[in-house]
Each structure stands twice: as C-alpha cells, then as structure tokens.
C-alpha positions as CSV (number, residue, x, y, z in Angstrom):
1,M,59.2,11.4,31.2
2,T,60.7,14.6,29.7
3,N,62.9,14.9,26.6
4,R,66.0,17.0,25.9
5,L,63.9,20.2,25.5
6,A,63.3,20.3,29.2
7,Q,66.8,21.7,29.6
8,C,66.2,24.6,27.2
9,Q,65.5,28.1,28.2
10,S,63.0,28.8,25.4
11,L,59.4,28.7,26.5
12,Y,58.4,27.4,23.1
13,L,60.9,24.5,23.3
14,R,60.0,23.7,26.8
15,K,56.3,23.4,25.8
16,H,57.4,20.3,23.9
17,A,59.4,18.8,26.7
18,E,56.7,16.3,27.7
19,N,56.2,15.1,24.2
20,P,57.0,11.4,23.6
21,I,59.1,12.6,20.6
22,D,62.9,12.4,21.2
23,W,63.4,16.1,20.3
24,W,66.7,17.7,19.8
25,S,67.4,21.4,19.8
26,W,69.4,22.8,16.8
27,S,73.0,22.0,17.6
28,E,76.2,20.6,16.1
29,E,75.6,17.4,18.0
30,A,72.1,16.9,16.6
31,L,73.3,17.6,13.0
32,E,76.2,15.2,13.4
33,T,74.0,12.5,14.8
34,A,71.6,12.7,11.9
35,K,74.5,12.5,9.5
36,S,76.2,9.6,11.2
37,Q,72.9,7.6,11.4
38,N,71.7,8.7,7.9
39,K,68.4,9.8,9.3
40,P,66.5,12.6,7.5
41,I,65.9,15.5,9.8
42,F,62.4,16.5,10.7
43,L,62.8,20.2,11.5
44,S,59.8,21.9,13.2
45,I,59.9,25.7,13.7
46,G,57.5,27.8,15.7
47,Y,57.1,30.2,18.6
48,A,55.6,30.3,22.0
49,S,52.4,32.3,21.3
50,C,51.6,30.5,18.0
51,H,48.1,29.1,18.1
52,W,48.5,26.3,15.6
53,C,51.9,25.4,17.0
54,T,50.0,24.8,20.3
55,V,47.4,22.7,18.5
56,M,49.9,20.5,16.8
57,E,51.8,20.0,20.1
58,G,48.7,18.8,21.8
59,E,47.7,16.5,18.9
60,A,50.3,15.0,16.6
61,F,53.4,15.7,18.8
62,S,51.7,14.0,21.8
63,N,50.6,10.9,19.9
64,L,52.6,7.8,20.8
65,A,52.3,6.1,17.4
66,I,53.6,9.2,15.7
67,A,56.4,9.6,18.2
68,D,57.5,6.0,17.8
69,Y,57.6,6.3,14.0
70,L,59.3,9.7,14.1
71,N,61.9,8.6,16.6
72,T,62.8,5.5,14.6
73,H,62.9,6.9,11.2
74,F,63.9,10.6,11.6
75,L,66.1,12.9,13.7
76,P,63.5,15.4,15.1
77,I,64.8,18.9,15.8
78,K,62.8,21.8,17.3
79,V,63.7,25.5,16.7
80,D,62.3,28.6,18.3
81,R,62.1,31.0,15.4
82,E,62.4,33.9,17.8
83,E,65.8,32.6,18.9
84,R,67.1,31.8,15.4
85,P,65.3,33.9,12.8
86,D,68.1,33.2,10.4
87,I,67.3,29.5,10.3
88,D,63.6,30.2,10.1
89,S,64.1,32.6,7.2
90,I,66.1,30.0,5.1
91,Y,63.6,27.2,5.5
92,M,60.5,29.4,5.2
93,Q,61.9,30.6,1.8
94,A,62.4,26.9,0.9
95,L,58.9,26.0,1.9
96,Q,57.4,28.8,-0.1
97,A,59.5,27.7,-3.1
98,M,58.3,24.2,-2.7
99,T,54.6,24.7,-2.0
100,G,53.8,28.4,-2.4
101,E,52.6,28.6,1.2
102,G,54.2,29.6,4.4
103,G,53.4,30.1,8.1
104,W,53.9,28.5,11.4
105,P,54.4,25.8,12.6
106,L,56.9,25.4,9.8
107,N,57.5,21.6,9.4
108,I,60.1,20.6,6.9
109,F,62.3,17.6,6.1
110,L,66.0,17.9,5.4
111,T,68.7,15.7,4.0
112,P,71.1,14.7,6.9
113,D,74.3,15.4,5.0
114,Q,73.6,18.8,3.4
115,L,70.6,20.1,5.3
116,I,68.7,20.6,2.0
117,P,64.9,20.5,2.4
118,F,62.9,18.1,0.2
119,Y,59.4,18.2,1.6
120,G,57.5,20.4,4.0
121,G,54.3,22.0,5.1
122,T,52.8,24.0,8.0
123,Y,50.1,22.5,10.3
124,F,49.6,18.7,9.9
125,P,46.5,17.3,11.7
126,L,46.6,14.1,13.6
127,E,44.1,12.5,11.2
128,S,43.4,13.6,7.7
129,R,41.1,16.7,7.7
130,Y,40.9,20.3,6.5
131,G,42.1,19.0,3.2
132,R,45.4,18.1,4.8
133,P,46.9,14.6,5.2
134,G,47.3,13.0,8.6
135,F,50.8,13.5,10.1
136,L,51.6,9.8,10.3
137,N,50.8,9.3,6.7
138,V,53.0,12.2,5.8
139,L,55.9,10.7,7.8
140,Q,55.5,7.3,6.2
141,S,55.4,8.8,2.7
142,V,58.4,11.0,3.2
143,R,60.5,8.2,4.6
144,R,59.5,5.9,1.7
145,F,60.5,8.6,-0.8
146,Y,63.8,9.2,1.0
147,D,64.6,5.4,0.9
148,Q,63.3,4.4,-2.5
149,D,63.7,7.3,-4.9
150,K,67.2,8.5,-4.5
151,E,67.6,9.7,-8.0
152,K,64.5,11.9,-7.8
153,L,65.5,13.1,-4.3
154,G,68.9,14.0,-5.6
155,N,67.5,15.9,-8.6
156,F,65.0,17.8,-6.4
157,T,67.5,18.8,-3.7
158,T,70.1,19.9,-6.3
159,E,67.5,22.1,-8.0
160,L,66.2,23.6,-4.7
161,L,69.6,24.3,-3.4
162,Q,70.3,26.2,-6.7
163,V,67.2,28.2,-6.2
164,L,68.2,29.1,-2.6
165,Q,71.7,30.0,-3.6
166,N,70.6,32.1,-6.5
167,S,68.3,34.0,-4.1
168,T,71.5,35.3,-2.3
169,L,73.0,36.6,-5.6
170,L,71.1,39.8,-6.0
171,E,71.4,41.5,-9.3
172,T,72.5,45.1,-9.4
173,S,71.7,47.8,-12.0
174,E,72.4,51.4,-12.6
175,L,70.6,53.5,-10.0
176,D,70.3,57.3,-10.0
177,L,69.9,57.9,-6.3
178,Q,69.1,61.5,-6.8
179,N,66.2,60.9,-9.2
180,P,63.0,60.6,-7.1
181,A,61.1,58.7,-9.8
182,L,61.9,55.3,-8.3
183,L,60.8,56.5,-4.9
184,Y,57.6,57.8,-6.3
185,R,56.8,54.5,-8.1
186,G,57.4,52.7,-4.8
187,I,54.9,55.0,-3.0
188,E,52.3,54.3,-5.7
189,T,52.9,50.5,-5.4
190,C,52.8,50.4,-1.6
191,T,49.8,52.7,-1.4
192,Q,47.9,50.3,-3.8
193,I,48.9,47.3,-1.6
194,I,47.5,49.0,1.6
195,A,44.4,50.1,-0.3
196,A,43.8,46.6,-1.7
197,S,44.3,45.0,1.7
198,E,41.4,47.2,3.0
199,K,39.1,45.9,0.2
200,D,40.1,42.2,0.2
201,F,37.1,40.7,1.9
202,G,38.4,37.1,1.6
203,R,41.6,37.5,3.6
204,P,42.7,38.2,7.2
205,S,43.7,41.7,8.2
206,F,47.3,42.3,9.2
207,P,48.7,45.6,10.5
208,M,51.4,45.7,7.7
209,I,53.1,48.6,9.5
210,P,56.3,48.7,7.3
211,Y,54.0,49.3,4.3
212,A,51.6,51.7,6.0
213,N,54.6,53.6,7.5
214,F,56.1,54.1,4.0
215,V,52.7,55.2,2.6
216,L,52.4,57.8,5.3
217,Q,56.0,58.9,4.9
218,G,55.5,59.1,1.1
219,S,52.3,61.1,1.4
220,R,54.3,64.3,2.2
221,L,56.0,64.2,-1.2
222,P,54.6,65.9,-4.3
223,I,53.6,62.7,-6.1
224,N,50.8,63.1,-8.6
225,E,49.3,59.6,-8.1
226,P,47.9,58.3,-5.9
227,K,46.7,61.5,-4.3
228,N,45.0,59.7,-1.4
229,S,48.1,58.2,0.2
230,R,47.5,60.2,3.4
231,E,43.8,59.1,3.6
232,I,44.8,55.4,3.1
233,A,47.4,55.6,5.8
234,Y,44.9,57.3,8.1
235,Q,42.3,54.6,7.4
236,R,44.8,52.0,8.4
237,G,45.3,53.8,11.7
238,E,41.5,54.1,12.3
239,N,41.0,50.3,11.6
240,L,43.8,49.5,14.1
241,A,42.5,51.8,16.8
242,L,38.8,51.0,16.4
243,G,38.9,47.3,15.5
244,G,38.8,44.2,17.5
245,I,42.5,43.9,16.9
246,Y,42.9,46.4,19.7
247,D,42.1,45.4,23.3
248,H,39.7,48.2,24.2
249,V,39.4,47.0,27.8
250,A,43.1,46.7,28.8
251,G,45.2,48.0,25.9
252,G,47.6,46.4,23.5
253,F,47.2,45.1,20.0
254,H,46.7,41.5,18.9
255,R,48.7,40.1,16.0
256,Y,46.0,40.2,13.3
257,T,42.3,39.6,12.7
258,V,41.1,36.4,10.9
259,D,38.6,38.4,8.9
260,A,38.8,41.4,6.6
261,T,36.7,43.7,8.8
262,W,39.3,44.0,11.7
263,T,36.8,42.3,14.0
264,V,38.0,38.9,15.4
265,P,41.7,38.8,16.2
266,H,44.2,36.0,16.4
267,F,44.6,36.8,20.1
268,E,48.3,36.6,20.7
269,K,50.0,40.0,21.5
270,M,53.5,40.4,20.1
271,L,55.9,43.1,21.4
272,Y,57.1,43.8,17.8
273,D,53.6,44.6,16.6
274,N,52.9,46.9,19.5
275,G,56.1,48.9,19.2
276,Q,55.6,49.5,15.5
277,I,51.9,50.4,15.9
278,V,52.6,52.9,18.8
279,E,55.2,54.6,16.5
280,Y,52.8,54.6,13.6
281,L,49.8,56.0,15.5
282,A,52.1,58.7,17.0
283,N,53.2,59.7,13.5
284,L,49.7,59.8,12.3
285,W,48.8,62.1,15.1
286,S,51.7,64.4,14.3
287,A,51.0,64.4,10.6
288,N,48.1,66.8,11.2
289,Q,45.7,64.0,12.1
290,P,45.2,64.4,15.9
291,N,42.4,61.9,16.2
292,P,41.7,61.1,19.9
293,I,41.3,57.4,19.1
294,F,45.1,57.3,18.2
295,Q,46.0,58.9,21.5
296,R,43.7,56.5,23.5
297,A,45.2,53.5,21.7
298,I,48.8,54.7,22.4
299,T,47.9,55.4,26.1
300,G,46.2,52.0,26.6
301,T,49.0,50.1,24.9
302,V,51.7,51.8,27.0
303,Q,49.7,51.0,30.1
304,W,49.4,47.4,29.1
305,L,53.2,47.4,28.4
306,Q,54.0,48.8,31.8
307,R,51.5,46.6,33.6
308,E,52.0,43.2,31.9
309,M,55.1,43.3,29.7
310,T,57.8,45.1,31.6
311,A,60.3,43.1,33.7
312,P,61.4,44.5,37.1
313,E,64.8,45.0,35.5
314,G,63.2,47.3,32.9
315,Y,63.2,45.3,29.7
316,F,60.1,44.2,27.8
317,Y,58.8,40.6,27.5
318,A,58.3,39.1,24.1
319,S,54.7,38.0,23.8
320,Q,51.4,36.8,25.3
321,D,49.6,33.6,24.1
322,A,46.4,33.6,22.1
323,D,45.0,30.9,24.4
324,N,44.2,30.7,28.1
325,F,42.6,28.1,30.4
326,I,38.9,28.7,31.3
327,D,39.5,27.1,34.7
328,S,42.1,25.1,36.6
329,Q,40.5,21.8,35.6
330,A,40.7,22.4,31.8
331,L,42.9,20.1,29.9
332,E,43.7,22.4,27.1
333,P,43.6,26.2,26.8
334,E,40.9,28.0,24.7
335,E,41.7,30.6,22.1
336,G,40.6,34.1,23.1
337,D,38.6,33.3,26.2
338,F,40.5,35.9,28.2
339,Y,39.4,38.7,25.9
340,A,35.9,37.7,24.7
341,W,32.5,38.5,26.4
342,D,29.4,36.3,26.6
343,Y,26.3,38.4,26.1
344,Q,24.6,36.9,29.2
345,E,27.7,37.7,31.2
346,L,27.5,41.3,30.1
347,A,23.8,41.5,30.9
348,E,24.4,40.2,34.4
349,L,27.4,42.4,35.1
350,L,25.9,45.7,33.7
351,T,22.7,47.5,34.2
352,A,20.3,47.6,31.3
353,D,21.2,51.2,30.7
354,E,24.9,50.5,30.8
355,L,24.6,47.6,28.3
356,T,22.6,49.8,26.0
357,Q,25.3,52.5,26.3
358,L,28.0,49.9,25.6
359,Q,26.1,48.7,22.5
360,S,25.9,52.2,21.2
361,V,29.7,52.3,21.0
362,F,30.7,48.7,20.4
363,Y,29.3,45.9,18.3
364,I,27.7,43.6,20.8
365,T,24.9,41.1,20.1
366,A,23.3,38.1,21.7
367,T,24.9,35.7,19.2
368,G,28.3,37.4,19.3
369,N,31.0,37.5,16.6
370,F,33.4,34.9,17.9
371,D,32.3,31.4,19.0
372,G,29.1,32.8,20.4
373,K,30.9,35.5,22.4
374,N,31.7,39.2,21.6
375,V,35.0,40.7,20.7
376,L,34.7,44.5,21.3
377,Q,34.9,46.6,18.2
378,R,33.9,50.3,18.0
379,H,31.3,51.7,15.7
380,Q,33.1,55.0,15.1
381,G,35.8,57.3,16.4
382,G,35.7,60.2,18.8
383,V,36.3,60.6,22.5
384,L,34.8,57.9,24.7
385,S,32.5,59.4,27.4
386,T,33.3,59.1,31.1
387,E,30.4,56.7,31.4
388,I,31.7,54.3,28.7
389,E,35.2,54.4,30.2
390,E,33.7,53.4,33.6
391,I,31.8,50.5,32.0
392,L,35.1,49.3,30.4
393,T,36.7,49.6,33.8
394,K,34.0,47.1,35.1
395,L,35.0,44.7,32.4
396,F,38.7,45.2,33.3
397,V,37.8,44.2,36.9
398,V,36.1,41.0,35.7
399,R,39.2,40.1,33.7
400,Y,41.9,41.0,36.2
401,G,40.1,41.0,39.5
402,T,40.7,44.7,40.4
403,S,40.6,48.1,38.8
404,P,43.4,49.5,36.6
405,E,44.5,52.1,39.2
406,N,45.0,49.3,41.7
407,L,46.9,47.1,39.2
408,L,50.1,48.9,38.2
409,T,51.9,45.5,37.8
410,F,50.4,42.2,36.8
411,P,52.9,39.4,37.3
412,P,52.9,37.1,34.3
413,A,52.0,33.4,34.1
414,I,55.3,32.0,32.8
415,N,54.0,28.6,31.8
416,N,50.8,26.5,31.6
417,E,51.3,24.9,35.0
418,E,51.6,28.3,36.7
419,A,48.6,29.6,34.8
420,K,46.4,26.8,36.0
421,N,47.6,26.5,39.6
422,K,48.2,30.1,40.6
423,H,45.3,31.9,42.3
424,W,44.1,34.6,39.9
425,A,41.6,37.3,41.2
426,G,40.0,37.4,37.7
427,R,40.2,35.2,34.7
428,I,43.2,32.9,34.1
429,P,45.5,34.9,31.9
430,P,47.4,33.7,28.8
431,V,51.0,32.6,29.3
432,T,53.6,35.3,28.8
433,D,56.9,34.5,27.1
434,T,59.2,36.5,29.4
435,K,62.4,36.3,27.3
436,M,64.0,39.6,26.2
437,I,64.7,40.0,22.5
438,V,66.9,42.9,21.6
439,A,65.3,43.5,18.2
440,W,61.7,43.6,19.6
441,N,62.6,45.7,22.6
442,S,64.2,48.1,20.2
443,L,61.0,48.4,18.1
444,M,59.1,49.2,21.3
445,I,61.7,51.8,22.4
446,S,61.4,53.5,19.0
447,G,57.6,53.7,19.5
448,L,57.9,55.1,23.0
449,A,60.5,57.6,21.9
450,R,58.3,58.9,19.1
451,A,55.2,59.0,21.4
452,Y,57.3,60.9,24.0
453,A,58.5,63.5,21.4
454,I,54.8,64.2,20.5
455,F,53.0,63.9,23.8
456,S,55.8,64.7,26.3
457,T,54.5,62.0,28.7
458,P,57.4,61.3,31.2
459,M,56.4,57.6,31.6
460,Y,57.0,57.0,27.9
461,W,60.6,58.3,28.2
462,T,61.2,56.4,31.4
463,L,60.1,53.1,30.0
464,A,62.1,53.6,26.8
465,T,65.3,54.6,28.5
466,Q,65.1,51.9,31.2
467,A,64.8,49.2,28.5
468,T,67.6,50.7,26.5
469,Q,69.9,51.0,29.4
470,F,69.2,47.3,30.3
471,I,70.4,46.3,26.8
472,L,73.4,48.5,27.0
473,D,74.4,47.2,30.4
474,H,73.6,43.5,30.1
475,Q,73.6,42.3,26.5
476,W,77.3,42.6,25.7
477,Q,79.2,39.4,26.6
478,E,82.9,39.0,25.5
479,N,82.5,42.3,23.6
480,R,79.6,41.1,21.4
481,L,76.0,42.0,21.5
482,H,73.7,39.1,22.4
483,R,70.2,38.7,21.1
484,L,68.3,37.2,24.0
485,N,68.1,37.4,27.8
486,Y,66.5,34.7,29.9
487,Q,66.0,35.8,33.6
488,G,68.9,38.1,33.6
489,K,71.3,35.9,31.5
490,P,72.3,37.1,28.0
491,T,72.5,34.3,25.4
492,T,72.7,33.7,21.6
493,L,74.8,36.1,19.5
494,A,72.8,39.0,18.0
495,Q,71.5,38.9,14.5
496,S,71.4,41.7,11.9
497,E,67.9,42.8,13.0
498,D,69.1,43.2,16.6
499,Y,71.8,45.6,15.6
500,A,69.8,47.5,13.0
501,F,66.7,48.0,15.2
502,L,68.8,48.9,18.3
503,I,70.7,51.5,16.3
504,K,67.4,52.9,15.1
505,A,66.0,53.0,18.6
506,L,69.1,54.9,19.8
507,L,68.8,57.4,17.0
508,D,65.1,57.8,17.8
509,L,66.0,58.6,21.4
510,Q,68.5,61.1,20.1
511,T,65.8,62.7,17.9
512,A,63.3,62.9,20.7
513,N,65.9,64.5,23.0
514,P,68.8,65.9,20.9
515,T,70.2,68.0,23.8
516,E,72.7,65.3,24.9
517,N,74.9,63.1,22.8
518,Y,74.9,60.0,25.0
519,W,72.7,58.0,22.6
520,L,74.6,59.0,19.6
521,E,77.9,58.0,21.2
522,K,76.5,54.5,21.8
523,V,75.2,54.3,18.2
524,I,78.7,55.0,16.7
525,A,80.2,52.2,18.8
526,I,77.5,49.7,18.0
527,Q,77.5,50.6,14.3
528,E,81.2,49.8,14.2
529,E,80.6,46.3,15.7
530,F,77.7,45.8,13.3
531,D,79.9,46.7,10.3
532,Q,82.7,44.5,11.5
533,F,80.7,41.2,11.7
534,F,77.8,41.6,9.3
535,W,78.7,44.0,6.4
536,S,79.4,42.4,3.0
537,V,82.5,44.2,1.8
538,E,82.2,42.6,-1.7
539,L,78.5,43.0,-2.3
540,G,77.2,45.6,0.1
541,G,74.4,45.3,2.6
542,Y,74.3,43.2,5.8
543,Y,74.1,39.5,6.2
544,N,71.4,38.1,8.5
545,N,74.0,36.6,10.7
546,S,77.7,37.1,11.4
547,L,80.4,35.1,9.7
548,D,81.4,33.4,13.0
549,N,77.8,32.3,13.7
550,S,76.8,31.0,10.3
551,Q,78.6,27.7,10.1
552,D,75.3,25.7,10.5
553,L,73.4,27.6,7.8
554,L,72.6,26.3,4.3
555,I,73.1,29.7,2.8
556,R,73.9,33.2,4.0
557,E,71.1,35.7,3.3
558,R,71.0,39.4,3.1
559,S,67.3,39.8,3.7
560,Y,65.6,42.8,2.2
561,Q,61.9,41.8,2.2
562,D,59.6,43.3,4.8
563,N,57.2,41.0,6.7
564,A,55.5,41.7,10.1
565,T,58.7,43.5,11.0
566,P,60.8,45.7,8.7
567,S,63.8,44.3,6.9
568,A,67.1,44.7,8.8
569,N,68.8,46.0,5.6
570,G,66.1,48.7,5.1
571,I,66.5,50.0,8.6
572,A,70.3,49.7,8.6
573,I,70.7,51.8,5.4
574,A,68.4,54.5,6.8
575,N,70.4,54.4,10.0
576,L,73.6,55.0,8.0
577,V,72.1,58.1,6.3
578,R,70.9,59.5,9.6
579,L,74.3,58.9,11.1
580,A,76.0,60.7,8.3
581,G,73.7,63.7,8.9
582,L,74.3,63.8,12.6
583,T,78.1,63.2,12.5
584,D,79.1,64.8,9.2
585,N,81.0,61.6,8.5
586,L,80.6,61.0,4.8
587,D,81.9,57.4,5.1
588,Y,78.4,56.5,6.4
589,L,76.8,58.1,3.4
590,A,79.2,56.2,1.0
591,Q,78.3,52.9,2.8
592,A,74.6,53.7,2.4
593,E,75.1,54.3,-1.3
594,Q,76.9,51.0,-1.7
595,A,74.0,49.2,0.1
596,L,71.3,50.9,-2.0
597,T,73.2,49.9,-5.1
598,A,73.4,46.4,-3.9
599,F,69.6,46.2,-3.7
600,S,69.1,48.4,-6.9
601,Y,67.5,45.6,-8.9
602,V,65.1,44.8,-6.0
603,L,64.1,48.4,-5.7
604,K,63.4,48.7,-9.4
605,Q,61.7,45.3,-10.0
606,S,60.1,44.5,-6.6
607,P,59.1,47.7,-4.8
608,Q,56.1,45.7,-3.4
609,A,58.6,43.6,-1.4
610,C,60.7,46.2,0.2
611,P,59.0,49.3,1.7
612,S,61.8,49.7,4.3
613,L,64.4,49.9,1.5
614,L,62.3,52.6,0.0
615,V,62.2,54.4,3.3
616,A,66.0,54.3,3.3
617,L,66.0,55.7,-0.2
618,D,63.8,58.5,1.0
619,H,66.2,59.3,3.7
620,Y,69.1,59.3,1.2
621,R,67.3,61.5,-1.3
622,F,65.4,63.9,1.0
623,G,67.1,63.6,4.4
624,N,68.1,66.8,6.0
625,T,69.6,68.2,9.2
626,V,68.4,71.1,11.2
627,R,71.1,72.9,13.2
628,T,69.5,74.9,15.9
629,Q,69.4,75.8,19.6
630,S,67.6,73.7,22.2
631,E,64.8,76.3,22.7
632,L,63.3,75.4,19.3
633,L,63.1,71.6,19.9
634,N,59.7,71.8,21.6
635,T,58.3,73.1,18.4
636,L,60.2,70.8,16.0
637,C,60.2,67.4,17.7
638,P,56.4,66.9,17.8
639,Q,56.0,67.7,14.1
640,Y,55.9,65.0,11.3
641,L,59.4,65.5,9.7
642,P,60.3,61.8,9.2
643,V,63.7,62.4,7.4
644,T,64.9,65.3,9.5
645,R,67.7,65.1,12.0
646,Y,68.5,67.7,14.7
647,Q,71.9,69.0,15.8
648,I,72.2,71.4,18.7
649,T,74.6,74.2,18.1
650,E,75.3,77.6,19.7
651,N,77.2,78.9,16.6
652,L,74.4,80.4,14.6
653,P,74.6,83.6,12.6
654,N,73.2,86.8,14.1
655,R,69.3,86.7,14.3
656,A,69.2,83.1,12.9
657,I,67.2,80.4,14.7
658,A,68.3,77.5,12.5
659,I,70.3,76.3,9.5
660,V,68.9,73.6,7.3
661,C,71.3,71.4,5.4
662,Q,70.6,68.6,2.8
663,G,73.4,66.5,1.4
664,L,76.5,68.6,1.0
665,S,74.9,72.0,1.0
666,C,73.0,74.3,3.4
667,L,70.2,76.8,2.8
668,E,70.4,80.4,4.0
669,P,70.0,80.7,7.8
670,A,66.3,80.9,8.8
671,I,65.4,83.9,11.0
672,N,62.0,82.7,12.1
673,Q,59.9,79.5,12.3
674,E,57.8,80.3,9.2
675,Q,60.9,80.6,7.1
676,L,62.3,77.4,8.6
677,M,59.1,75.4,7.9
678,N,59.0,76.7,4.4
679,Q,62.6,75.6,3.8
680,L,61.9,72.1,5.1
681,Q,58.9,71.8,2.9
682,S,60.8,73.1,-0.1
683,L,63.3,70.3,0.2
684,T,60.6,67.8,-0.8
685,L,59.6,69.8,-3.8
686,S,63.0,70.0,-5.4
687,E,63.9,67.4,-8.0
C-alpha cells in the first residue's frame, strides 16, 4: 500500500512511498489540513543520496507503531531539500538556533497555524541509542508538550519567531569599498579556517571549496599575513586529488570524508561538489601549480560525468547514493560497497607483483581502512605509471564489468528496484538521482568552462555547452526560469541560486571563449528577470525566493552564508561587477555597490561566514577588463586572472595589443605581453 508520495517526481520523496506513514508533500492542502485539524506538523527534510535519511526511512519511518502514532497525532510532511532549498534553509536555521546542531535528515515540529518550529533534531533511531532518544518517545513527548504546556509553547515560539525575523534584518554600516583592508582581513580569516580544518583531527574533512577558492584568489594580493595562503590552498587541492574522497578507479569526488585524514568518504557523489572541485583544481593548475594529480583528477571526473551523470539530452544528473546492494537478494543497501576493496579480493584479482605495485602507490592493508575493506588513497603525488593505470583498469572492470574504453555510457539505476533486478555486468551500482537542477548544472558548467580555458580539451566545451543549451531551451515556462527537470519536464520556479549560478556559468563560458557574444546576450536577459523577481529594492541584495513563490514561507531570507555551495548573493554580486565590466553599463556597478552595502555589517563582523561575498568585494575593488584582439586569448585565458574580463575589439591604437581598464579609468595601451602582464599585476598592488 503506497502513500501520497508515490505520485511525486522526486526520487527522495518516492523512496518514502511505501512507508506506513500517511505522508504529505509540502502543499497548500497539507498546510490547510494541519491547521483545520489542529495537528502539529512533523516536517522531515532530506535528499535522495543522504545516508542517514536512508537509514531512518528503513527504521523509524517503516515502523508500524511509529506510523500509527504519527498519523494520529501529527500531520507528517516530507520535503526534498533539493527541490525547496528555501524551506530547508529556514528550518535548518531554526534547528541550529534551538539545538546548536544541523544536518540531514532534518526533522522538526511546527505549529499548524503559523508554521513556527518548537522542537527538532536530525536522525532519530528506532530505539534509544547513540545518545539519542527513540523516535516514538520523541513523538509522545512532543505531543504531550503541545497539548499540556500551551503557555510555554507560546512563549517559545514567539521568541524563536523573533530570532528568525531578526535574522532577515541585516545591519548596515559605513563601508569604504575602495579600501582593501576589509578584503585583506577576510583573506586572513578564511586562510586560518582552511588551515585549521587541515589540522583538526577530531572532525570530518569537507572540501569547503567556497573558502578554499577565496584563499586561492586572495593569495595573489600583497597581503602581509598570512604569507602561506597559496600553500594552504595548494594543500587543499592535494588532499582532494590524493585522498579517498576522490574515486581513483573511475573518477568523481565523494561528498566528504568521515575522518580528518581524507581517507574514508561518505560515499555519495554530488554534482555540486564535483563542479566546484573541477573549477578549483583547474585554477590551482593555472596559478603556477601544474601538478599532474590535478589534471588526472579533472580528467577522471569529467569522464565519470560523461559516462554516468550526463542525460542523453545533455544535462547533468544530480547525485549518486552512498549505498548500494551487495546482491539482488539483499534487503538493504550497504554503504560504500561499490567503491571499497577486500584485500583477499585484490590478492585473487592481481598478481603478487601487481598487488605490491598497487600498495606502493595506495594505502592497502589486509585489515583495510573501512569496515575491513580498503578505500584507495594515494601515498604521494606525481604521474601514475602505465602499469598502475593498467592495474586500476582491472579494478574498473570488476566494478563495471568492462573496460573504460568500452563503457562510454553507463545507464543509471534510477531506483532500488531497478538496481536490484537489472542485470549488471559488474557490481550493483548505487542509485542515481536523475533530476536536473539548474543551480547544480551551472556549477558543473563553470567547472568545465574553466577546465576548457586551461586545457583546451574539446569534450569539456561540448559537455558544458550542451548542458547550457538544454537549460536555455527547456527551463523557461511561461517566461519564467524553472529550477528542476524530471525526464524532460520543467517544474518548480527557480530560486535565487539557480539564477545566480546560471548567470555565472554563462559569464564563465564568455570568459573561456570571448570571441562571440551569444552567452553575454543571454546573461543580460536572465539578469533582468532575476532583478525583477528577487531583488530587494528597499534593502539591496537578493531574496532566496521570488515574491510570487514565497507565500508558504515563515520568513523571506537573503542568504549570504556559504555552505557546501557558495551563497547566491555572493555569486550574484560578483556577476553584477563582471557584467558592468563587459557591458560598460554602470547601473550594474551601482547595484553591486548597494548589495555590498546591504551586507556591510556581515562583511565586517563575520568574514568567516561569507567568503563568496568577499570574492564579490574582490571583483569590485580589483576587477579589470582587458580589451584586446582574439589572437591574444590563447595566452590570456589559461592564466590565473580571477577578476579579469575580456572584451574583443579591433579598435586598438597603433602597435597596441591590449588596453587594461579598471573601474572608470584605463591604463596606457600595452604594446607587448610583458607590459600587459605587468599592468595586470600592478592593479593588485595599488591601494
């Protein structure tokens, strides 16, 4: 017997369709029903590839006693955070305010009349363990509190609502946008954050690309301390490319590692991580750090993207699960089984000499590093020998059933049933969430565009432009951008991050190939739509969601904090500055100034929270435009010039090869490349 979620398009929601819980999706009908029946709402938010979401679905959400109590005393609502990040953001902020913790699954209880949270947590086990109460006990306690302590409930919800509302009223302060001191302090702060994360041996290791990217970008500036920003940024790239977080057999990056040594990953692969990491490693390469491990990781990731994550229509899928079934008879999937290697299995597959060679490059032991098995992690950098690559190909064949050259396309397992019942030549793969998300596709397009600009690999450009063209051709419905696409059908109005990341992707394509204005023309039209529906005229900055799609939200946020992905406002403001430089339209620059002022207090008081806003400030303070002829682009585009834009012009003075402009003034025409590069460097030295 299925519930309402069986009719949903979301893979995450459909995973709960067989639960005995009478789930609703987030809708006006669900909210009205809770209100009319005076039932507190149990809101559960997660995503398809979330491991602990999967665990809770198989335990508490499949339990009949829990379902009976939940159905009787609550109105249960499921939300896919990848469909509605605006809802997730509000209630994640509330959970962190209430408990100091966050994560997914996000399980929170709301009043039915005002949708104000009054209790919450993340994973609740079926029975009390891990220092966490059993879920049925939680439900009973919450309902008792709701029924019997109305005064305390009212006081608590009033106080929490005030906290959430205050969070939307950002203070502003006087901000000298031309003074680089604030930018330099941000570089110091974010460098210390990345450096500390490398030494914190008690915590998991996350890519933290928005932070690492700003540290790398800031390392080109003449800041006195810290002097080792470039080295710290480089170390982050090495850990990513050498660690177990990277799939050395088949490419692609996992979401994070559960340890501080970058060894054992949480095995899901998210498109948004991979897009950002490809761009970051490409930038490291171009910043005079041409380490072959970066190029190998980029190449392998793009091969994985093309093979497993690209739809026939050209867009990119969202994610792959952390878990997979060991065999078709297994009741539940196992975390990481698709990727890990039993020592005895390796000993039988490889010759003694091959196993010795593999151990000379990767950490491999008889006891393993993950549940008795081995996750491959490299000892050191350098080029892998032909022999090692051939050994890794043998492992690829075990996993996929054939060699990489014979497997250009690997059709995804779209759900658990297909994963278990379809014939697989190798191991049973994790389920792939095949929905298209504009924001995540855009992050991948940016990564591919940057990699193409550096390595000139035609496939990178092809993949990037095919995905972009799909979005441009299919994601507008009734003259509005839509966030998602399920099997060729656009749905759900786009959010701020969709617009901001898409505009950035188009600008990155323009930067990688400035000889045509097609991408820039699209940017101008999309930016106009973004401003119309999301821009706060009174306050500055962009709301997370449009005014006509926010009626069901407790508050309207203008998010500025970076998490696994950069903040939409940080990216959007940098886009405005870039647009001003490319179009000579100073209205964009004035808009960027207003937005930076709107977040001035945040920039001054909380630089640790907003590296992408600091990147935007860097674009504003040091951004420049090179007006040149197309012949020079092959020299300029591969270089690490993160705040430089390119305009193609035939109207240069005699003997000049380029003119560099910053702000409202231009330098003398450069007559050779040495002079041009000296001018670009000098722009970062002026204060």
